[in-house]
C-alpha positions, 0 to 999 in steps of 0.5 A: 845738591844745594849747600843746605842739603850738604849741611843736612847730610853732614849733620845727619852722619855726625855722632849724636849729641849733645856734645860736651867739653871735659878737661883732665885734672891738670886742665891740660887735656881738653876733650869733646865727648858725645854719648857720654863715652865717645871722643869727638876731638882731643886737644893736648892743651889749649894754646890761648883763650881763642882755642878755648873759644874754638872748642866751645864753638865745636862743642855747641855745633852739634846742637846749634846746627840742628837748631838752625836747620829747624829754624831755617826750614820753618822760615822757608815754609812761612815764605813759601806759604805767604808767597803761594797764598798771596798774603805778601802781595801787593809788595811793599818796598820793605817786603820786596827788600826782605824777599831779595835778601832771602833769595841772596841768602839762599844763594850764598851771596 
């Protein structure tokens, strides 16, 4: 199984979004919610500004990851089509560099 397939499986199993952040009236309890009622994560308090930034990252991950997966699949379809139809040949130096970078990114290099 590829890394991309693993990510897709985790994304498919996660609670549907969008997720949102909430804080209690004192601002002490920070919660990430989904489906208006399901608690995804609760933090008794945020230690620092960095914790708030991490909470924001987690909150947006539920919508950001599906978006990035769709964009990646679209880019892969374009590369596959261009390669199969010969539209990128003869290879120019910039095109060759782009294809090498694309392959390395797929491998996680």
